[in-house]
All heavy atoms as an XYZ file, in Angstrom:
1023
protein
N      93.958     87.660    111.216
C      93.852     89.098    111.200
C      92.495     89.498    110.621
O      92.144     89.093    109.529
C      94.979     89.687    110.338
C      94.770     91.146    110.011
S      95.861     91.829    108.741
C      97.450     91.428    109.349
N      91.731     90.250    111.396
C      90.437     90.741    110.939
C      90.614     92.140    110.363
O      91.288     92.975    110.953
C      89.438     90.759    112.095
C      88.018     90.912    111.609
O      87.658     90.376    110.569
N      87.222     91.644    112.353
N      90.024     92.389    109.194
C      90.127     93.685    108.549
C      88.755     94.328    108.431
O      87.779     93.656    108.112
C      90.747     93.541    107.157
C      92.147     92.933    107.098
C      92.592     92.779    105.656
C      93.126     93.782    107.878
N      88.702     95.626    108.674
C      87.443     96.361    108.560
C      87.379     97.050    107.195
O      88.410     97.366    106.594
C      87.350     97.405    109.672
O      88.438     98.316    109.576
N      86.149     97.279    106.733
C      85.996     97.935    105.436
C      84.706     98.750    105.403
O      83.815     98.580    106.239
C      86.001     96.917    104.302
S      84.586     95.794    104.274
N      84.651     99.654    104.426
C      83.423    100.376    104.114
C      83.203    100.304    102.608
O      84.145    100.066    101.843
C      83.444    101.854    104.578
C      84.602    102.636    103.949
C      83.464    101.945    106.097
C      84.563    104.149    104.241
N      81.957    100.498    102.216
C      81.560    100.493    100.809
C      80.982    101.864    100.494
O      80.148    102.379    101.253
C      80.490     99.402    100.539
C      79.990     99.474     99.107
C      81.024     98.023    100.881
N      81.423    102.455     99.376
C      80.886    103.736     98.937
C      80.481    103.591     97.480
O      81.330    103.411     96.601
C      81.923    104.877     99.060
C      82.565    104.887    100.446
C      81.273    106.220     98.742
C      83.816    105.750    100.540
N      79.173    103.638     97.218
C      78.662    103.499     95.854
C      77.253    104.074     95.813
O      76.451    103.809     96.710
C      78.653    102.025     95.435
C      78.576    101.840     93.935
O      77.710    102.488     93.288
O      79.367    101.051     93.402
N      76.951    104.852     94.783
C      75.627    105.469     94.684
C      74.583    104.543     94.063
O      73.415    104.895     93.979
C      75.698    106.798     93.917
C      76.180    106.634     92.486
O      77.005    105.731     92.233
O      75.755    107.417     91.623
N      74.990    103.348     93.649
C      74.048    102.387     93.075
C      73.675    101.334     94.120
O      74.523    100.528     94.530
C      74.673    101.684     91.867
C      75.055    102.620     90.737
C      75.808    101.877     89.642
O      75.473    100.712     89.349
O      76.754    102.460     89.099
N      72.407    101.312     94.566
C      71.987    100.360     95.609
C      72.284     98.899     95.262
O      72.701     98.131     96.130
C      70.480    100.593     95.729
C      70.269    101.984     95.231
C      71.314    102.200     94.171
N      72.127     98.510     94.006
C      72.399     97.133     93.612
C      73.881     96.805     93.776
O      74.240     95.713     94.239
C      71.966     96.909     92.155
C      71.973     95.474     91.656
C      71.039     94.594     92.480
C      71.587     95.419     90.190
N      74.738     97.733     93.431
C      76.181     97.526     93.583
C      76.559     97.413     95.059
O      77.395     96.580     95.426
C      76.947     98.677     92.931
N      75.927     98.222     95.902
C      76.193     98.144     97.347
C      75.787     96.776     97.878
O      76.545     96.138     98.611
C      75.463     99.274     98.117
C      75.556     99.063     99.617
C      76.026    100.638     97.738
N      74.610     96.313     97.482
C      74.143     94.993     97.943
C      75.091     93.880     97.492
O      75.381     92.951     98.246
C      72.713     94.722     97.475
C      71.674     95.468     98.304
C      70.279     94.922     98.113
N      69.800     95.002     96.743
C      69.233     96.081     96.195
N      69.095     97.188     96.907
N      68.804     96.057     94.955
N      75.560     93.960     96.255
C      76.489     92.944     95.766
C      77.783     92.979     96.575
O      78.301     91.939     96.976
C      76.804     93.142     94.289
C      77.764     92.066     93.789
C      78.187     92.262     92.359
O      78.331     93.389     91.892
N      78.393     91.160     91.661
N      78.309     94.164     96.834
C      79.538     94.288     97.627
C      79.327     93.723     99.033
O      80.186     93.004     99.553
C      79.984     95.747     97.715
C      80.545     96.295     96.428
S      82.037     95.432     95.896
C      83.110     95.783     97.282
N      78.210     94.049     99.642
C      77.914     93.538    100.987
C      77.849     92.012    100.978
O      78.326     91.355    101.908
C      76.619     94.143    101.516
C      76.752     95.617    101.841
C      75.438     96.289    102.214
O      74.357     95.676    102.014
O      75.492     97.426    102.691
N      77.284     91.450     99.920
C      77.201     89.999     99.792
C      78.598     89.393     99.656
O      78.921     88.404    100.322
C      76.345     89.637     98.576
O      76.429     88.264     98.301
N      79.419     89.973     98.812
C      80.793     89.487     98.645
C      81.571     89.590     99.958
O      82.262     88.661    100.354
C      81.517     90.282     97.566
C      81.148     89.943     96.137
C      81.679     90.675     95.088
C      80.279     88.907     95.819
C      81.367     90.385     93.769
C      79.952     88.614     94.509
C      80.506     89.353     93.471
O      80.199     89.057     92.175
N      81.460     90.723    100.629
C      82.182     90.940    101.890
C      81.770     89.899    102.926
O      82.613     89.367    103.652
C      81.954     92.376    102.414
C      82.668     93.381    101.498
C      82.423     92.530    103.861
C      82.215     94.825    101.685
N      80.484     89.591    102.982
C      79.987     88.631    103.979
C      80.571     87.232    103.774
O      80.558     86.416    104.684
C      78.455     88.572    103.947
O      78.007     87.929    102.767
N      81.094     86.951    102.576
C      81.664     85.633    102.278
C      83.141     85.525    102.653
O      83.723     84.452    102.557
C      81.488     85.328    100.785
C      80.021     85.182    100.402
C      79.798     85.188     98.906
N      80.442     84.080     98.220
C      80.415     83.919     96.905
N      79.774     84.773     96.136
N      81.033     82.891     96.343
N      83.748     86.644    103.065
C      85.175     86.647    103.416
C      85.299     86.643    104.937
O      84.946     87.622    105.594
C      85.889     87.893    102.828
C      87.359     87.889    103.202
C      85.700     87.950    101.315
N      85.790     85.552    105.524
C      85.800     85.410    106.984
C      86.569     86.503    107.737
O      86.200     86.859    108.842
C      86.463     84.048    107.216
C      86.467     83.355    105.912
C      86.331     84.379    104.844
N      87.621     87.039    107.138
C      88.452     88.022    107.841
C      88.046     89.470    107.566
O      88.701     90.403    108.022
C      89.938     87.826    107.498
C      90.260     88.015    106.036
C      90.502     89.282    105.507
C      90.330     86.925    105.193
C      90.797     89.446    104.171
C      90.633     87.081    103.846
C      90.862     88.347    103.335
N      86.949     89.668    106.834
C      86.528     91.016    106.453
C      85.237     91.402    107.169
O      84.262     90.644    107.148
C      86.321     91.047    104.931
C      86.454     92.356    104.191
C      87.748     93.084    104.511
C      86.361     92.106    102.685
N      85.236     92.573    107.807
C      84.064     93.074    108.513
C      83.666     94.421    107.933
O      84.455     95.373    107.949
C      84.366     93.253    110.021
O      84.784     92.000    110.549
C      83.152     93.761    110.772
N      82.433     94.488    107.409
C      81.929     95.759    106.877
C      81.402     96.599    108.037
O      80.521     96.172    108.770
C      80.814     95.518    105.855
C      80.297     96.808    105.215
C      79.089     96.533    104.325
N      78.015     95.887    105.044
C      77.112     96.537    105.798
N      77.148     97.839    105.908
N      76.164     95.855    106.421
N      81.946     97.799    108.180
C      81.491     98.685    109.246
C      80.321     99.554    108.797
O      79.407     99.805    109.569
C      82.641     99.583    109.720
C      83.855     98.862    110.302
C      84.901     99.871    110.750
C      83.456     97.948    111.447
N      80.367    100.027    107.560
C      79.310    100.908    107.038
C      79.253    100.778    105.525
O      80.226    100.384    104.882
C      79.599    102.381    107.374
C      79.498    102.747    108.828
C      78.066    102.828    109.340
O      77.125    102.963    108.525
O      77.895    102.748    110.562
N      78.100    101.191    104.978
C      77.950    101.380    103.537
C      77.393    102.779    103.327
O      76.532    103.224    104.098
C      76.998    100.354    102.928
O      77.539     99.060    103.011
N      77.881    103.466    102.309
C      77.459    104.833    102.026
C      77.022    104.939    100.576
O      77.634    104.334     99.698
C      78.620    105.812    102.258
C      79.148    105.796    103.666
C      80.218    104.983    104.009
C      78.562    106.576    104.648
C      80.710    104.954    105.306
C      79.041    106.555    105.948
C      80.126    105.738    106.280
N      75.974    105.743    100.325
C      75.539    105.939     98.946
C      76.153    107.200     98.334
O      75.822    107.580     97.219
C      74.014    105.962     98.834
C      73.361    107.084     99.619
O      74.077    107.952    100.167
O      72.115    107.097     99.682
N      77.074    107.838     99.083
C      77.806    108.978     98.542
C      79.103    109.174     99.317
O      79.220    108.751    100.473
C      76.943    110.246     98.563
C      76.647    110.700     99.970
O      77.486    111.325    100.619
N      75.447    110.372    100.471
N      80.061    109.813     98.665
C      81.383    109.988     99.272
C      81.399    111.083    100.335
O      82.249    111.070    101.220
C      82.408    110.282     98.180
N      80.467    112.025    100.258
C      80.411    113.113    101.245
C      80.131    112.541    102.634
O      80.803    112.889    103.617
C      79.361    114.176    100.842
C      79.187    115.208    101.936
C      79.765    114.848     99.528
N      79.133    111.662    102.740
C      78.808    111.052    104.033
C      79.953    110.172    104.535
O      80.240    110.129    105.730
C      77.521    110.225    103.940
C      76.273    111.107    103.806
O      76.372    112.321    104.042
O      75.214    110.551    103.453
N      80.614    109.475    103.612
C      81.758    108.644    104.005
C      82.886    109.517    104.541
O      83.517    109.169    105.550
C      82.246    107.824    102.813
N      83.126    110.646    103.905
C      84.169    111.570    104.372
C      83.846    112.066    105.782
O      84.705    112.100    106.657
C      84.281    112.738    103.386
C      85.066    113.954    103.827
C      86.571    113.769    103.987
N      87.208    112.963    102.995
C      87.553    113.346    101.762
N      87.304    114.561    101.343
N      88.149    112.519    100.945
N      82.574    112.419    106.020
C      82.166    112.881    107.359
C      82.394    111.780    108.395
O      82.863    112.044    109.498
C      80.685    113.291    107.361
C      80.410    114.597    106.661
C      78.914    114.896    106.677
C      78.587    116.015    105.724
N      77.163    116.091    105.414
N      82.057    110.556    108.042
C      82.224    109.424    108.950
C      83.692    109.256    109.318
O      84.039    109.061    110.482
C      81.655    108.170    108.289
C      81.635    106.954    109.135
C      80.707    106.613    110.082
C      82.573    105.865    109.112
N      81.012    105.396    110.638
C      82.158    104.906    110.061
C      83.719    105.604    108.365
C      82.839    103.724    110.288
C      84.406    104.416    108.601
C      83.965    103.498    109.551
N      84.565    109.338    108.333
C      86.001    109.224    108.596
C      86.508    110.425    109.394
O      87.327    110.265    110.301
C      86.773    109.087    107.282
C      86.597    107.757    106.550
C      87.186    107.841    105.149
C      87.221    106.610    107.324
N      86.007    111.613    109.064
C      86.418    112.822    109.782
C      85.978    112.802    111.242
O      86.558    113.490    112.081
C      85.866    114.085    109.101
C      86.582    114.384    107.782
O      87.653    113.790    107.531
O      86.059    115.213    107.017
N      84.946    112.006    111.541
C      84.466    111.875    112.922
C      85.339    110.944    113.761
O      84.978    110.591    114.888
C      83.014    111.365    112.949
C      82.012    112.445    112.584
O      82.382    113.637    112.604
O      80.853    112.085    112.281
N      86.463    110.520    113.207
C      87.397    109.705    113.975
C      87.315    108.221    113.711
O      87.997    107.432    114.357
N      86.470    107.827    112.784
C      86.392    106.406    112.437
C      87.538    106.042    111.501
O      87.988    106.873    110.712
C      85.052    106.104    111.754
C      83.888    106.336    112.678
O      83.732    105.634    113.665
N      83.076    107.340    112.392
N      87.995    104.807    111.604
C      89.045    104.356    110.695
C      88.685    102.982    110.147
O      87.858    102.269    110.720
C      90.395    104.319    111.402
O      90.367    103.362    112.433
N      89.321    102.650    109.053
C      88.984    101.426    108.355
C      90.231    100.942    107.606
O      91.087    101.745    107.231
C      87.783    101.697    107.413
C      88.146    102.623    106.288
C      87.166    100.438    106.896
N      90.331     99.645    107.426
C      91.486     99.083    106.727
C      91.357     99.184    105.204
O      92.321     99.498    104.509
C      91.678     97.610    107.107
C      91.993     97.441    108.587
O      92.948     98.074    109.063
O      91.261     96.681    109.259
N      90.151     98.896    104.687
C      89.938     98.871    103.237
C      88.703     99.699    102.891
O      87.666     99.592    103.545
C      89.728     97.428    102.714
C      90.928     96.537    103.083
C      89.506     97.416    101.204
C      90.717     95.056    102.786
N      88.830    100.506    101.846
C      87.707    101.293    101.333
C      87.411    100.824     99.912
O      88.279    100.884     99.037
C      88.026    102.801    101.337
C      88.302    103.285    102.762
C      86.885    103.586    100.685
C      88.801    104.731    102.841
N      86.191    100.342     99.699
C      85.707    100.015     98.358
C      84.933    101.230     97.872
O      83.923    101.594     98.477
C      84.781     98.791     98.388
C      85.453     97.534     98.862
C      85.329     97.109    100.178
C      86.219     96.773     97.988
C      85.932     95.944    100.627
C      86.837     95.603     98.429
C      86.694     95.192     99.737
N      85.379    101.854     96.809
C      84.748    103.106     96.387
C      84.520    103.149     94.882
O      85.403    102.825     94.091
C      85.575    104.335     96.878
C      86.997    104.322     96.332
C      84.888    105.647     96.567
N      83.307    103.542     94.517
C      82.950    103.778     93.125
C      83.600    105.097     92.696
O      83.900    105.953     93.530
C      81.422    103.859     93.008
C      80.931    103.963     91.576
O      81.691    103.644     90.644
O      79.771    104.366     91.385
N      83.832    105.271     91.420
C      84.469    106.505     90.951
C      83.439    107.547     90.542
O      83.501    108.690     90.964
C      85.437    106.206     89.788
C      86.674    105.520     90.360
C      85.823    107.484     89.052
C      87.761    105.229     89.370
N      82.477    107.145     89.723
C      81.542    108.111     89.155
C      80.327    108.282     90.064
O      79.365    107.526     89.972
C      81.121    107.651     87.756
C      80.432    108.734     86.979
O      80.498    109.905     87.338
N      79.765    108.348     85.910
N      80.396    109.286     90.962
C      79.298    109.565     91.886
C      79.025    111.066     91.890
O      79.936    111.870     91.670
C      79.656    109.115     93.313
C      79.782    107.621     93.469
S      80.113    107.129     95.174
C      81.795    107.689     95.395
N      77.768    111.462     92.155
C      77.461    112.890     92.215
C      78.111    113.558     93.423
O      78.507    112.882     94.374
C      75.932    112.919     92.340
C      75.534    111.570     92.814
C      76.607    110.622     92.378
N      78.247    114.841     93.370
C      78.809    115.675     94.441
C      80.309    115.514     94.596
O      81.061    116.438     94.358
C      78.115    115.440     95.786
C      77.246    116.595     96.215
C      76.719    116.407     97.594
O      75.806    115.570     97.748
O      77.197    117.099     98.504
N      80.752    114.345     95.036
C      82.173    114.095     95.257
C      82.531    112.764     94.599
O      82.021    111.717     95.007
C      82.470    114.053     96.765
C      83.912    113.798     97.200
C      84.839    114.917     96.734
C      83.986    113.666     98.720
N      83.379    112.814     93.576
C      83.750    111.580     92.880
C      84.640    110.725     93.764
O      85.258    111.214     94.717
C      84.486    111.911     91.577
O      85.820    112.315     91.852
N      84.718    109.457     93.432
C      85.589    108.560     94.175
C      87.047    108.979     94.107
O      87.787    108.879     95.077
N      87.469    109.491     92.944
C      88.851    109.945     92.780
C      89.127    111.133     93.703
O      90.140    111.166     94.415
C      89.144    110.310     91.305
C      90.476    111.037     91.160
C      89.120    109.048     90.430
N      88.227    112.115     93.723
C      88.419    113.276     94.597
C      88.356    112.873     96.069
O      89.091    113.407     96.899
C      87.387    114.364     94.300
C      87.647    115.029     92.949
O      88.810    114.994     92.478
O      86.694    115.568     92.368
N      87.490    111.930     96.388
C      87.408    111.415     97.755
C      88.755    110.830     98.185
O      89.282    111.144     99.245
C      86.306    110.355     97.848
C      86.303    109.581     99.133
C      85.713    110.095    100.271
C      86.905    108.329     99.207
C      85.722    109.383    101.467
C      86.919    107.606    100.387
C      86.324    108.146    101.521
N      89.325    109.988     97.337
C      90.597    109.330     97.669
C      91.730    110.356     97.735
O      92.593    110.271     98.602
C      90.906    108.192     96.669
C      92.305    107.646     96.861
C      89.862    107.083     96.810
N      91.713    111.341     96.849
C      92.744    112.393     96.890
C      92.770    113.087     98.251
O      93.820    113.504     98.703
C      92.472    113.448     95.827
C      93.016    113.105     94.486
C      93.030    114.332     93.580
N      93.289    113.909     92.231
C      92.405    113.961     91.238
N      91.200    114.456     91.444
N      92.720    113.547     90.041
N      91.614    113.202     98.894
C      91.522    113.897    100.166
C      91.730    113.026    101.390
O      91.669    113.510    102.512
N      91.986    111.733    101.198
C      92.174    110.841    102.342
C      93.462    111.173    103.088
O      94.502    111.387    102.479
C      92.243    109.380    101.888
C      90.945    108.679    101.555
C      91.232    107.259    101.076
C      89.998    108.660    102.729
N      93.365    111.186    104.402
C      94.544    111.445    105.212
C      95.043    110.188    105.912
O      96.147    110.165    106.426
C      94.235    112.526    106.255
C      93.944    113.867    105.623
C      93.592    114.929    106.635
O      93.813    114.708    107.836
O      93.088    115.978    106.215
N      94.222    109.156    105.941
C      94.638    107.944    106.656
C      95.315    106.952    105.711
O      95.466    107.215    104.528
C      93.434    107.309    107.356
C      92.355    106.902    106.379
O      92.621    106.626    105.215
N      91.125    106.863    106.826
N      95.687    105.826    106.231
C      96.431    104.826    105.473
C      95.549    103.671    104.997
O      96.032    102.554    104.850
C      97.577    104.287    106.337
C      98.608    105.322    106.679
C      99.323    105.832    105.434
O      99.717    105.056    104.586
N      99.465    107.136    105.321
N      94.278    103.930    104.767
C      93.387    102.871    104.293
C      93.796    102.403    102.900
O      94.263    103.195    102.080
C      91.944    103.380    104.217
O      91.481    103.778    105.480
N      93.605    101.122    102.666
C      93.798    100.573    101.325
C      92.537    100.889    100.519
O      91.421    100.793    101.039
C      93.979     99.054    101.384
C      95.207     98.611    102.134
S      96.681     98.934    101.170
C      97.903     98.920    102.465
N      92.716    101.282     99.262
C      91.585    101.655     98.413
C      91.464    100.668     97.258
O      92.449    100.352     96.596
C      91.771    103.086     97.856
C      90.692    103.411     96.829
C      91.767    104.100     98.986
N      90.240    100.183     97.068
C      89.919     99.359     95.905
C      88.786    100.061     95.172
O      87.693    100.225     95.720
C      89.511     97.925     96.314
C      90.676     97.225     97.028
C      89.062     97.129     95.085
C      90.345     95.859     97.608
N      89.080    100.529     93.956
C      88.047    101.183     93.162
C      87.133    100.135     92.547
O      87.593     99.073     92.098
C      88.663    102.033     92.042
C      89.239    103.334     92.520
C      90.598    103.548     92.517
C      88.405    104.359     92.959
C      91.135    104.751     92.946
C      88.927    105.564     93.399
C      90.300    105.759     93.389
N      85.824    100.423     92.543
C      84.820     99.555     91.920
C      84.024    100.443     90.984
O      83.282    101.308     91.436
C      83.902     98.920     92.981
O      83.249     99.954     93.713
C      84.696     98.042     93.934
N      84.179    100.260     89.684
C      83.563    101.187     88.753
C      83.253    100.532     87.417
O      83.832     99.503     87.084
C      84.488    102.409     88.536
O      83.834    103.366     87.714
C      85.805    102.005     87.908
N      82.360    101.146     86.689
C      82.020    100.673     85.351
C      82.845    101.389     84.286
O      82.684    101.133     83.099
C      80.533    100.892     85.087
N      83.736    102.279     84.709
C      84.462    103.129     83.771
C      85.947    102.811     83.745
O      86.687    103.184     84.647
C      84.247    104.604     84.123
C      82.793    104.990     84.086
C      82.019    104.935     85.239
C      82.180    105.366     82.897
C      80.669    105.259     85.214
C      80.837    105.683     82.854
C      80.088    105.630     84.012
O      78.754    105.941     83.976
N      86.390    102.143     82.689
C      87.794    101.748     82.593
C      88.717    102.938     82.373
O      89.900    102.877     82.701
C      87.983    100.737     81.466
O      87.605    101.315     80.228
N      88.193    104.048     81.859
C      89.064    105.190     81.543
C      89.675    105.858     82.774
O      90.590    106.651     82.658
C      88.328    106.237     80.688
C      87.114    106.865     81.336
C      85.810    106.161     81.002
O      85.833    104.955     80.697
O      84.763    106.818     81.057
N      89.189    105.511     83.964
C      89.747    106.094     85.185
C      90.830    105.221     85.824
O      91.376    105.567     86.870
C      88.648    106.325     86.225
C      87.605    107.326     85.811
C      86.325    106.913     85.476
C      87.893    108.685     85.759
C      85.354    107.830     85.099
C      86.937    109.611     85.380
C      85.663    109.171     85.045
O      84.720    110.079     84.677
N      91.147    104.104     85.200
C      92.075    103.146     85.826
C      93.453    103.749     86.096
O      94.008    103.580     87.183
C      92.209    101.896     84.955
N      94.003    104.467     85.135
C      95.342    105.030     85.324
C      95.346    106.011     86.485
O      96.233    105.976     87.341
C      95.854    105.683     84.023
C      96.113    104.584     82.986
C      97.111    106.511     84.271
C      96.417    105.082     81.605
N      94.331    106.862     86.539
C      94.235    107.812     87.661
C      94.100    107.068     88.981
O      94.688    107.459     89.989
C      93.039    108.752     87.463
C      92.891    109.791     88.550
C      94.029    110.806     88.618
O      94.714    110.997     87.607
O      94.223    111.391     89.685
N      93.353    105.993     88.986
C      93.189    105.195     90.201
C      94.505    104.651     90.718
O      94.796    104.707     91.911
N      95.326    104.157     89.815
C      96.616    103.618     90.248
C      97.595    104.721     90.625
O      98.462    104.528     91.475
C      97.193    102.670     89.198
C      96.476    101.356     89.183
C      95.720    100.974     88.094
C      96.527    100.502     90.277
C      95.042     99.758     88.085
C      95.854     99.294     90.280
C      95.102     98.923     89.185
N      97.449    105.901     90.026
C      98.276    107.040     90.446
C      97.990    107.417     91.894
O      98.820    108.000     92.566
C      98.019    108.251     89.545
C      98.700    108.158     88.213
C      98.603    109.458     87.461
N      99.230    109.307     86.162
C      98.690    109.693     85.032
N      97.515    110.290     85.017
N      99.322    109.528     83.891
N      96.794    107.099     92.349
C      96.403    107.377     93.731
C      96.753    106.202     94.648
O      96.265    106.125     95.762
C      94.901    107.677     93.797
C      94.476    108.974     93.113
C      92.955    109.044     92.990
C      95.017    110.172     93.882
N      97.569    105.295     94.170
C      98.021    104.134     94.945
C      96.899    103.180     95.323
O      96.935    102.556     96.387
C      98.785    104.564     96.206
C     100.113    105.220     95.863
O     100.697    104.848     94.832
O     100.550    106.094     96.628
N      95.903    103.066     94.467
C      94.842    102.091     94.722
C      95.433    100.686     94.696
O      96.341    100.393     93.920
C      93.741    102.214     93.671
N      94.910     99.836     95.556
C      95.348     98.438     95.605
C      94.886     97.705     94.358
O      95.601     96.910     93.775
C      94.784     97.739     96.858
C      95.045     96.251     96.823
C      95.354     98.361     98.107
N      93.654     98.012     93.938
C      93.105     97.346     92.766
C      92.012     98.209     92.163
O      91.563     99.194     92.763
C      92.554     95.958     93.129
C      92.738     94.950     91.998
O      92.753     95.367     90.815
O      92.874     93.754     92.290
N      91.591     97.805     90.969
C      90.601     98.535     90.197
C      89.678     97.480     89.602
O      90.056     96.796     88.650
C      91.328     99.320     89.102
C      90.513    100.335     88.379
C      90.557    101.671     88.744
C      89.709     99.965     87.303
C      89.831    102.621     88.070
C      88.970    100.906     86.623
C      89.045    102.234     86.995
O      88.312    103.178     86.318
N      88.505     97.299     90.210
C      87.570     96.276     89.758
C      86.561     96.892     88.804
O      85.843     97.828     89.156
C      86.854     95.652     90.957
C      87.750     94.894     91.931
C      86.958     94.482     93.167
C      88.377     93.687     91.260
N      86.520     96.372     87.590
C      85.628     96.889     86.562
C      84.293     96.149     86.621
O      84.240     94.926     86.496
C      86.284     96.719     85.189
C      85.711     97.516     84.046
C      85.691     99.012     84.358
C      86.521     97.255     82.780
N      83.209     96.909     86.876
C      81.867     96.320     86.983
C      81.401     95.840     85.621
O      81.662     96.513     84.622
C      80.869     97.367     87.490
C      81.104     97.833     88.896
C      80.108     98.949     89.224
C      80.335     99.530     90.595
N      79.462    100.693     90.819
N      80.662     94.743     85.580
C      80.384     93.833     86.697
C      81.585     92.912     86.919
O      82.178     92.419     85.969
C      79.175     93.041     86.209
C      79.316     93.013     84.714
C      80.016     94.311     84.351
N      81.950     92.710     88.170
C      83.081     91.837     88.474
C      82.604     90.646     89.284
O      81.595     90.696     89.966
C      84.199     92.592     89.207
C      83.739     93.365     90.416
C      83.658     92.766     91.653
C      83.395     94.705     90.299
C      83.241     93.476     92.763
C      82.973     95.427     91.399
C      82.891     94.815     92.634
N      83.365     89.575     89.188
C      82.998     88.318     89.846
C      83.492     88.297     91.291
O      84.350     89.104     91.683
C      83.628     87.151     89.088
O      85.042     87.209     89.227
N      83.001     87.332     92.038
C      83.496     87.144     93.401
C      84.983     86.783     93.370
O      85.751     87.211     94.230
C      82.701     86.063     94.137
C      83.273     85.784     95.506
C      83.095     86.686     96.546
C      84.039     84.646     95.743
C      83.660     86.460     97.806
C      84.604     84.410     96.991
C      84.407     85.328     98.011
O      84.972     85.104     99.243
N      85.408     86.029     92.372
C      86.823     85.653     92.260
C      87.704     86.895     92.097
O      88.752     87.008     92.744
C      87.025     84.692     91.094
N      87.268     87.845     91.267
C      88.023     89.097     91.094
C      88.053     89.886     92.406
O      89.082     90.418     92.803
C      87.399     89.966     90.000
C      87.551     89.352     88.617
O      88.488     88.542     88.411
O      86.729     89.679     87.744
N      86.897     89.958     93.060
C      86.801     90.644     94.347
C      87.743     90.006     95.364
O      88.497     90.682     96.059
C      85.349     90.583     94.839
C      85.164     91.029     96.263
C      85.048     92.373     96.574
C      85.105     90.098     97.289
C      84.888     92.784     97.893
C      84.946     90.497     98.603
C      84.831     91.847     98.903
N      87.720     88.698     95.428
C      88.531     87.962     96.387
C      90.026     88.197     96.156
O      90.795     88.387     97.110
C      88.200     86.472     96.297
O      88.898     85.750     97.257
N      90.445     88.216     94.893
C      91.856     88.490     94.578
C      92.254     89.882     95.047
O      93.335     90.075     95.614
C      92.107     88.357     93.073
C      92.419     86.942     92.638
C      92.925     86.876     91.211
N      91.942     87.297     90.222
C      90.986     86.514     89.728
N      90.891     85.261     90.125
N      90.137     86.977     88.839
N      91.393     90.869     94.839
C      91.681     92.238     95.264
C      91.793     92.323     96.785
O      92.687     92.987     97.322
C      90.596     93.189     94.753
N      90.903     91.642     97.486
C      90.919     91.655     98.949
C      92.181     90.972     99.477
O      92.801     91.448    100.427
C      89.639     90.987     99.507
C      89.749     90.722    100.994
C      88.421     91.860     99.209
N      92.576     89.878     98.851
C      93.802     89.185     99.270
C      95.031     90.064     99.046
O      95.953     90.081     99.862
C      93.961     87.851     98.541
C      93.046     86.771     99.050
C      93.298     86.363    100.497
O      94.407     86.581    101.031
O      92.368     85.834    101.119
N      95.029     90.798     97.947
C      96.135     91.715     97.681
C      96.200     92.797     98.767
O      97.267     93.094     99.301
C      95.948     92.360     96.299
C      97.151     93.157     95.839
C      96.835     94.069     94.658
C      96.847     93.432     93.325
N      96.634     94.399     92.226
N      95.055     93.343     99.126
C      94.996     94.362    100.184
C      95.460     93.772    101.514
O      96.229     94.406    102.250
C      93.583     94.920    100.316
N      95.015     92.560    101.819
C      95.407     91.928    103.084
C      96.918     91.728    103.146
O      97.552     91.997    104.164
C      94.691     90.592    103.276
C      95.101     89.915    104.588
C      94.196     88.800    104.975
N      94.468     87.578    104.254
C      94.105     86.378    104.683
N      93.444     86.245    105.812
N      94.369     85.309    103.975
N      97.512     91.291    102.054
C      98.964     91.108    102.018
C      99.693     92.424    102.262
O     100.677     92.470    103.006
C      99.398     90.533    100.668
O      98.887     89.241    100.501
N      99.226     93.494    101.638
C      99.858     94.800    101.820
C      99.708     95.303    103.255
O     100.646     95.874    103.822
C      99.272     95.816    100.838
C      99.668     95.600     99.375
C      98.810     96.458     98.454
C     101.139     95.897     99.173
N      98.544     95.079    103.845
C      98.313     95.500    105.232
C      99.218     94.713    106.179
O      99.829     95.280    107.082
C      96.824     95.349    105.608
C      95.987     96.392    104.850
C      96.621     95.476    107.122
C      94.495     96.140    104.886
N      99.324     93.401    105.954
C     100.202     92.585    106.790
C     101.646     93.054    106.674
O     102.369     93.134    107.668
C     100.090     91.104    106.399
C      98.806     90.465    106.858
C      98.648     89.032    106.364
O      99.412     88.593    105.479
O      97.717     88.360    106.844
N     102.066     93.389    105.464
C     103.424     93.886    105.249
C     103.647     95.217    105.994
O     104.663     95.398    106.651
C     103.679     94.062    103.750
C     105.090     94.424    103.330
C     106.067     93.324    103.743
C     105.132     94.627    101.824
N     102.669     96.114    105.902
C     102.764     97.398    106.619
C     102.874     97.187    108.108
O     103.693     97.809    108.782
C     101.523     98.261    106.352
C     101.582     99.103    105.121
C     100.348     99.973    105.003
O      99.346     99.792    105.713
N     100.387    100.905    104.076
N     102.045     96.323    108.638
C     102.037     96.084    110.082
C     103.322     95.408    110.543
O     103.807     95.663    111.633
C     100.809     95.267    110.486
C      99.537     96.074    110.349
C      98.310     95.308    110.754
N      97.124     96.138    110.584
C      95.890     95.705    110.685
N      95.656     94.431    110.978
N      94.875     96.511    110.517
N     103.869     94.552    109.710
C     105.126     93.879    110.031
C     106.273     94.881    110.128
O     107.146     94.769    110.969
C     105.425     92.809    108.970
C     106.719     92.090    109.183
C     106.837     91.137    110.195
C     107.825     92.380    108.399
C     108.041     90.475    110.393
C     109.023     91.733    108.603
C     109.132     90.767    109.602
N     106.240     95.877    109.245
C     107.306     96.894    109.208
C     107.252     97.846    110.386
O     108.236     98.464    110.720
C     107.222     97.694    107.913
C     107.659     96.919    106.710
C     107.603     97.782    105.490
N     108.111     97.074    104.334
C     107.923     97.464    103.088
N     107.246     98.565    102.843
N     108.411     96.768    102.091
N     106.063     97.994    110.986
C     105.932     98.960    112.083
C     106.066     98.311    113.397
O     105.928     97.606    114.050
C     104.624     99.722    111.991
C     104.607    100.651    110.813
N     103.809    100.449    109.728
C     105.317    101.768    110.543
C     104.017    101.419    108.849
N     104.929    102.221    109.312
């Protein structure tokens, strides 16, 4: 099963690290990377869909939390942030995982596997 994903983070170094991690996962395909949640929202509103969204929380204009609150699709969300104080809110939004920066490839891989399991379960039920 191949899964698509997008990355949303206002820090270029964090985006590059995520892209590097994603490239190491055979079943994961990055469709886009965004440096803000507003552009990501427009992309999704244009009819694009994705299985997993990696999103930073603390971003200008539209925070990752507000972005996820407005999601209408069934994408799995994995928060990637340097701020642990948002973890409870992240899980209230049904996030699959909450990766605290800086995180290792092993942590990233565990989060992706968790998302893949949930997606497989959803697809099996439908």
